[in-house]
N, C-alpha and C positions, 0 to 999 in steps of 0.2 A: 916738182914745181910746176903751180898750174900757170895759165895764162893770165895775162891783165883781163881779159873778156871773161873767164871763169871767175876771176875773182872778183870782179865787179859786181856781176850778177849775183854771185853769193851772198855777198853785201847787201846788195837789193832786197834779194828773198829773206833775209833775216830783218831787216828793216821794216819790210811790208808785212812780214808775220806779227812783229811786235806792233806794227801800227794797228794790224786787224784785231788784236788781243785787247787795246786800249778801246777800238771802236765798238766791241762787243760789250765793255764794261759802261760806258755812255748809254749804249742802247738800252743793255739791261736796268740802268739807273732810268732811262727816260722811261721805260716801260713800267717800272714799279712806282715812279713818283709823281707820274702824271695821271694814273688812276683813269686812264682815257677811255678805257674799254667801259668801265662804270659810268664815268661823267656823259661819254656820248659824244665827245669834242675834243679837239685839240685847241690850249690856248695859244693864241699870236707867238709868245716867247716860246713853248714847246713844238710850234709848227717850225719855226727858225730853224731851232736845234735838231730836229728832224732832218729837215733839208741840207743842212751842211752836212751832216753825217752821211747821208747818202750820197751826197757830191763827192767826199772824201772816199767813200767806199768805192763808186763806180771809178774816180780816176785813179786810186792805186791799184784797182783791180785791173784797169787797162794796162798800166806798166808791166804787170806779172805776165798778163798774155803777150804782149810783145816780147817779153824777154823768154818765156817758154818758146814762142816760136823763132826765135833768131837762134837758137842752138841747133837748127835743123841743119845749119853749114858745118857743124861739127863732126862729120862721118870723117874727114881726112885726119882726125888727131889720132895718136897714138893710144893702144889700148887704155894704157892707164889714165890718159887725159880723156879719153871717152867716158870711163868710169864717173870722174870729175864732173864733165859736161853734163851728164845724165843724172848725177845726184843733184845738181842745182836746177836744172830744167824740172824734174819730177818734182822737188819740194816747191816749186812754184806752183806746179798744178794741183799737190795737195792741198796747200794754202787756200788756192782758190776755191776748191770744192768744199774745204771745211766751213770757208766765211759764209758760202753761198747755204751750206746744211744749217749752221747756226740761224740764218735768217729765217728759214724754214721751222726750223724747230719751236725757236722762240716766238715766231710772229704769225706763223701761217692759220693758226686757227683762231687768230684774231682779228674778224673783217673791218675793224676801223682802221688798225694797224697797217693790215694789208692794204687798204684803200689809200692809204698815205704812202706807201711804198710804191705803188704804182702811179702816183701823180706825175704829170710832166713837170719838167722845168725847163721852160723856154730859153732861159739866159744861158743854158749851158747845153742845150741840143738833147736834152732827156726826154723821150718821147714816154704817152701815157701807155702804161702797162709792161713796161721794159722790166720790172721785177718779175711778173708773171712769167714771161716769156722766158727770163734764165732758168726759174725753177722748173718749168717743163723739160727743158735740156737735160737738167739735172736725174729727172726720173725716169726720163726715157733709156730703155736698154741699150739702144746703140749707142749712148753716151759711154756706159760701163765697157761695152765690147772695145771700145776705141782704146781704152786705157789697158786691154788685155796683154797686149806686147809690151807696154811698159812694165805693167805688174811681172810679167814673166821673165823680163829682163834683168829688174830688181833682185828677184827671189834668184835666178840664177848666179848673180855676181855680189850678193850681199856679203858674201863672207870677205871678199877682197875690199870692198868699199868701206867695211868696218875698219881695215886695218891702215886707211888713208891716214896720216900724221898730220898733214898741213894744218895749221892752225884757222886759217879762214874756213878751211870745209870741215872740222870736226861739228862746229854749232849745225851745219846743215844736216850732217849725219844722224845727228840728235833730233833734230825738226823732224827728219823723215821718219826717224824710229816711233816718234809719238804720234805723230799724226797718221801713221799706218796703223797703229793700234786704236786710235780713237775714231777713225773711220772705218775701221773692220774691213779693211782692204785685203780681199784673198783671192785666189786664184780660182777657188772654187765657185765664187760668186761671178766671177766672169766668166767661166765656162756656162754658166747658168744664163747670162745676159747673152750668150753667143746663140745658145738654143732657142731662146725667145724672140731675138730680133733677126733669126735668120741670115747672121752676119756673115755667112760663108759669100753670099754674093757681093757684100759690102768689103771683103778684104781685098785691098790693093797694094799688099803688102808683097805679092809674090816677086821672088827674085832680089829681094832686099836682103839685106844682114841684118843680125839681131839687132845691133845699136841703131840701125836706120829704122827697122819697124819699130824699136821702142820709141824714138824721136817721132816718126811719123803718128803714133798712136796718140802720142801726148799732143801734137800738133793740132791734128783732128778732133781731140775731146776739147782743148781751149776753145778752138775755133767756134764749137756750138756754143759757147758761152757768150758770144757776142750779139746776141740776138739779132735783130736785121740789120746791124750797122753795115755798110758798105766799105768792107776791108780787101785786101789783096796782101795776103801774107807772103806770096813771091814775088810782090814788088819791090825791086832795090832801088830806092832812092838816091838820085845823084844828080849834082848840077853840073849843067851842060859845060863840057871842056872850055869852049871858047869864053864862055860868060864866065868861069871862073877864073879864067887867065885873066881877063879883063878886069876884074873886081880887085885882083891883086894890087894892081898899079894904081887902084882909087883909093882903097880902104887905108884910114888913118888910126892909130892908138885911140880907144875912146869912143869909136864908134859903137852904136847899138847895132845888132844884127836880129832881125825878125825872120823867123824862117815857117816853112810848111814842109810836110811830108804828105804826099797824095797817098789817099787808101788806108792811112795808119790808125790802127784802132785807139793810139794816144791822142788824135784829133779830136775825138769824142767828150763829151762832158767838160769841154773848155770852151770859153766865148769865142765866136768869130772864127774868120777865116785864116787867121794867122795866130797860131797857138803857142808859138816858142819864141825863146829873147837869150841872146848872148852878148858879152862885152868882147870887142876885139882889142886884142892886145898888142898887136904887132910881132916883130922879132925882136931879139935881146938885143940888137944894136940899137932898135928904136927906142927901147925902154931906157937903155943906158942914155940915151940922147936927150931923154926927159929927166935925167938924174934918179931913176929909180933902183939903179942895180944896188943902192946902198941904203937904201930905206927899208927899215926892220923887217917889215911886213912881206915884203919882195924880197929880201936877201936869204930870209930863212926857206925860203922856195925857189930860188934861183937854179938849184941843180934839177929840180923837177920841171922848170918851164924847160931848161935847156935839152932835157932827155927824153921828156914824154913821146918824142917822135923826132927819131933822126934824120929822116927822109924829107922832112918838110919843117922849116925854122918859123912859120908864124904860128900865133899862138892865141887862144881865146881863153875866158873864162866863163864858165857855162856850170849851170845846175841842172843836171840830169837825174835819173833816177837811183843812180848810185851815188849821189851827193854834190858838193861844189869843187870843181877839180879845172887847173888849166888843162887844158886839151889842145891837141893840132887843130889848125883850121880845117882838117878833113872832118871833124864833127859837123860843123854848121853847114859846111859844103855839101855834106850828104842826104842832102835835100832836094825837091823839086821846084821850090819857090823861094826867093830871097829878098828882103828890103834892108835898107841900109840907112839909119837914121844918125845924123849928125849932131852931136852936141854944140851949141852957139856958146863955146866956152874958149879962154886962151890956155895955151899950152901949161902953165902952170895949175891952172885948174883942172886941166885934164889928169894932169899927174895925181893931184891930189885925191882925185876921183879913182883911179885905178890903185893907189895904194891902200885906199879903203876897202876897194873891192878883194883885194888879196886878202885882207885880214879876216874873209869870211871862208876863203880857200880851204878846202879840208872838212867842212861841215855837211852833215846829212840832210838828204833831201827832204822837204817838209809836205808829206803827203796830206797833211791836216789842213795848210793852205791857210795857215794862220800868221798874219803880218805882225801880229803882237809881240810872238817871240822871234830871237834871232840867233837862237842855237841851231836851227832848221830852216833853210831857205828854199823857195821854189825860183825858178828861172827869172820871172820878173822881178823879182826880190832883190837879185843880185845887182840889178841895174836902180833900183829904187834905193837900197842902203848905200850903193856907191856914190850915187849923184845928189841924192837930198840934200839942199842947203849949200851945195857947191855953186860958186857964181850965182848964188839967189834961185835955185833951181827947187821948185815945190812941186810936189806931185799931189794928185787928189785922188786919193783912194774911193773905189766905189763898193757899197755893199752888196754882196752877192750871196745868196744861199747862208745867210746869217754870218759872214765874214766880211772885214774892210779887205779888199783886194784891189790888185793892179794887173789889168790882163794885158797881153802883148798889143792889141789893138788900142788900148787906151794909148800906148806909148806912142804909136801911130797918129791916133788924134792930136796929142799935143805938137807933133812935127809937122802934121798939116796946118793947125792953127799959128803956128811958128812960135810955140810955147816952150822954149828951153832948147828945142830940137828943131832939126828940118830935114825935109826927106831928102836924101840925096841920090841915091838909086833904087831900083827894082828890078827884079826880074820874077814874071810870074807867067809862063806861058799860057797859062789859061786864060789871060786878059791882054798880052802883048807878047808877040814874038821875039823881041829884042831886049837886051838890057836897056833900060832907059835910064836917063840922066837929069837931073837937075829939075825944070818945069814938066817935062816928060813924064819924069818918076813920080811926080805928085800927081798928074792926071790919071797915070796907071793906078797909082794906090788908091784913089778915090774910087775907081771902080770896084776894087776889090772889096771895100768895106759895106758892112751892114749899115742901112740909113738908120 
């Protein structure tokens, strides 16, 4: 029996692997159809398509980097669960390396395309030459050496891993096997890398067990793929306890929670200071008071709502890399900064919006950030599809990198302008020491926003 954490990450790795395969097909089609290398330039429509493809690639890649590094805490698991944890983390690392090598194989010899890959995208915080920096880290022998312990651990435990029967992990095992062969991952290659990089001096794994060494190698390897982003993989975001307790007394069902984790790689390649959004549902008692317990969309998910966390009664509806799910309030409270936007609606309208939101529960995350499709959703799309046209609410989508989007900061601007929402509370210690409410919250929020 695997843990919910491992199951969630296994589904994420498989989703991202499929997404990268789709991106590869689109990249090949663009390369073949545009004939850009012969023509000497990209047309505006091709340029827009390339930008969207790149943003989609960088953002889904960041989700995998965060996933791999999060498994560093799994050293306390049983041996069987350690094998499962390792498989998921290792698969994530292989998908990352495979995608980066694809770009190198397909486009490194085409200067015009390479130039396009290295262009900045200011709206998403993508700096110039990001592609080039990533490729350099892949060709550095130190990068290969950092994967040595991981490859060794896989080699020594592969027979046991192949015997895992969990239906969620079986596709992960197949993915690892397929990518190992495609990437020609062998211990001989890593032994050569060790000599070339004089990596004995770089080995900080003394005293660690094999599992710890393997995860440490994976963590250091994917960390080298973050280019010059300012991240701290050992930072554990958590809302200050007194702030979390006070917020519990203020939150109402339907509130929109906008959050930020400091030093997180997933902050990058998303517009603005505030990257994430979730819908607050409240407790089961509050949902019953709103008449939602017997609404079809909610009723079929009631057991999940009750039991997703038996230690805390408050729930949110939130799209993260593993999809759209009912989660404990601990999820959005596991951050460094949080803002609360309150919809200007009557209780029956709030009920309608929450019911609509529940209809999307269980859907996959949309790493393509395409608001034209509803079978996969990003975090802000949960808010968009829940509230659009409820009580006259209208959202203005903004075109970014070839897609119509709604960023978390777009929601904040709506609240600051009193368009259907209003700023209710904010805690952002980088801007204000305490939890701010009402007009003070509005003033603090304005200081966090880009001009």
